[in-house]
ROGU-377120 format. One record per residue (C-alpha): x negated, y negated, z; residue number from 1; residue in three letters. Coordinates in nm, 2 decimals, decimal comma, padded with zeros to 4 digits. Example, Ala and Ser with C-alpha at 12.3 -4.5 7.8 and 13.67 -1.06 7.14 Angstrom:
<sites>
<east -01,23	north 00,45	up 00,78	i 1	aa ALA>
<east -01,37	north 00,11	up 00,71	i 2	aa SER>
</sites>
This chain:
<sites>
<east -01,87	north -00,43	up 01,43	i 1	aa MET>
<east -01,61	north -00,17	up 01,33	i 2	aa ALA>
<east -01,49	north -00,05	up 00,99	i 3	aa VAL>
<east -01,13	north -00,10	up 00,91	i 4	aa TYR>
<east -00,94	north 00,05	up 00,61	i 5	aa TYR>
<east -00,66	north -00,15	up 00,44	i 6	aa PHE>
<east -00,42	north 00,09	up 00,29	i 7	aa ASP>
<east -00,17	north -00,06	up 00,04	i 8	aa LEU>
<east 00,20	north 00,04	up 00,05	i 9	aa ARG>
<east 00,43	north -00,07	up -00,23	i 10	aa ASP>
<east 00,78	north 00,08	up -00,19	i 11	aa GLU>
<east 00,70	north 00,46	up -00,18	i 12	aa ASP>
<east 00,35	north 00,45	up -00,32	i 13	aa ALA>
<east 00,05	north 00,45	up -00,09	i 14	aa LEU>
<east -00,30	north 00,36	up -00,21	i 15	aa LEU>
<east -00,57	north 00,45	up 00,04	i 16	aa LEU>
<east -00,87	north 00,23	up 00,10	i 17	aa ASP>
<east -01,18	north 00,45	up 00,07	i 18	aa GLU>
<east -01,44	north 00,19	up 00,14	i 19	aa GLU>
<east -01,32	north -00,03	up 00,43	i 20	aa GLY>
<east -01,45	north -00,36	up 00,56	i 21	aa LEU>
<east -01,64	north -00,45	up 00,87	i 22	aa GLU>
<east -01,49	north -00,68	up 01,13	i 23	aa PHE>
<east -01,59	north -00,77	up 01,49	i 24	aa SER>
<east -01,23	north -00,85	up 01,62	i 25	aa ASN>
<east -00,87	north -00,77	up 01,55	i 26	aa LEU>
<east -00,78	north -01,13	up 01,49	i 27	aa ARG>
<east -00,99	north -01,14	up 01,18	i 28	aa ASP>
<east -00,85	north -00,80	up 01,07	i 29	aa VAL>
<east -00,50	north -00,94	up 01,10	i 30	aa GLN>
<east -00,59	north -01,25	up 00,90	i 31	aa GLU>
<east -00,74	north -01,04	up 00,62	i 32	aa GLU>
<east -00,44	north -00,81	up 00,61	i 33	aa ALA>
<east -00,20	north -01,11	up 00,60	i 34	aa ALA>
<east -00,40	north -01,27	up 00,32	i 35	aa LYS>
<east -00,41	north -00,95	up 00,12	i 36	aa SER>
<east -00,04	north -00,90	up 00,16	i 37	aa LEU>
<east 00,03	north -01,25	up 00,04	i 38	aa ALA>
<east -00,18	north -01,18	up -00,27	i 39	aa ASP>
<east 00,02	north -00,86	up -00,33	i 40	aa MET>
<east 00,35	north -01,04	up -00,31	i 41	aa ALA>
<east 00,23	north -01,32	up -00,54	i 42	aa ARG>
<east 00,11	north -01,06	up -00,80	i 43	aa ASP>
<east 00,44	north -00,87	up -00,77	i 44	aa ALA>
<east 00,64	north -01,18	up -00,85	i 45	aa VAL>
<east 00,43	north -01,27	up -01,15	i 46	aa HIS>
<east 00,41	north -00,92	up -01,28	i 47	aa GLY>
<east 00,78	north -00,81	up -01,25	i 48	aa ALA>
<east 01,05	north -00,88	up -01,50	i 49	aa ARG>
<east 01,31	north -00,86	up -01,23	i 50	aa HIS>
<east 01,38	north -00,69	up -00,90	i 51	aa PHE>
<east 01,62	north -00,75	up -00,62	i 52	aa SER>
<east 01,43	north -00,62	up -00,31	i 53	aa THR>
<east 01,08	north -00,50	up -00,27	i 54	aa ARG>
<east 00,90	north -00,36	up 00,03	i 55	aa TYR>
<east 00,52	north -00,41	up 00,06	i 56	aa MET>
<east 00,28	north -00,35	up 00,35	i 57	aa ALA>
<east -00,09	north -00,33	up 00,45	i 58	aa ILE>
<east -00,15	north -00,05	up 00,69	i 59	aa GLU>
<east -00,47	north -00,09	up 00,87	i 60	aa VAL>
<east -00,66	north 00,20	up 01,03	i 61	aa ARG>
<east -01,00	north 00,26	up 01,18	i 62	aa ASP>
<east -01,19	north 00,59	up 01,23	i 63	aa GLU>
<east -00,96	north 00,67	up 01,52	i 64	aa GLU>
<east -00,63	north 00,61	up 01,34	i 65	aa GLY>
<east -00,36	north 00,34	up 01,28	i 66	aa PRO>
<east -00,44	north -00,01	up 01,41	i 67	aa VAL>
<east -00,16	north -00,23	up 01,27	i 68	aa MET>
<east 00,08	north -00,28	up 00,99	i 69	aa GLN>
<east 00,16	north -00,62	up 00,82	i 70	aa VAL>
<east 00,47	north -00,60	up 00,60	i 71	aa ARG>
<east 00,71	north -00,80	up 00,39	i 72	aa VAL>
<east 01,05	north -00,74	up 00,25	i 73	aa ASN>
<east 01,08	north -00,96	up -00,06	i 74	aa PHE>
<east 01,43	north -01,01	up -00,18	i 75	aa GLU>
<east 01,57	north -01,21	up -00,47	i 76	aa VAL>
<east 01,94	north -01,30	up -00,49	i 77	aa THR>
<east 02,05	north -01,45	up -00,82	i 78	aa ARG>
<east 02,39	north -01,61	up -00,87	i 79	aa TRP>
<east 02,34	north -01,69	up -01,23	i 80	aa GLN>
</sites>
C-alpha cells in the first residue's frame, strides 16, 4: 500500500495534506479524490452568498510527486 496526499485547491489557495491516506490502487485514489471534490463543491454552494464562477481541485501526490488532478469549474448564471 502506498500513501497518497490530497492537496485542496480553491481558486488561488492551496491547502497541503500533511497526513495522507493509504491506498492499494489508483482506482480507489481517484474515487476518493472525486468524492472529496464533490463535498468541497457542495460546501461551497451552501457557504457562499453568491459567486459566478469558481475553480476547485484535488491534486493528488505520492512520495515521488504528482499522481493526478480532479477538478471542477462551477459556474452559476442568473438571469433574474
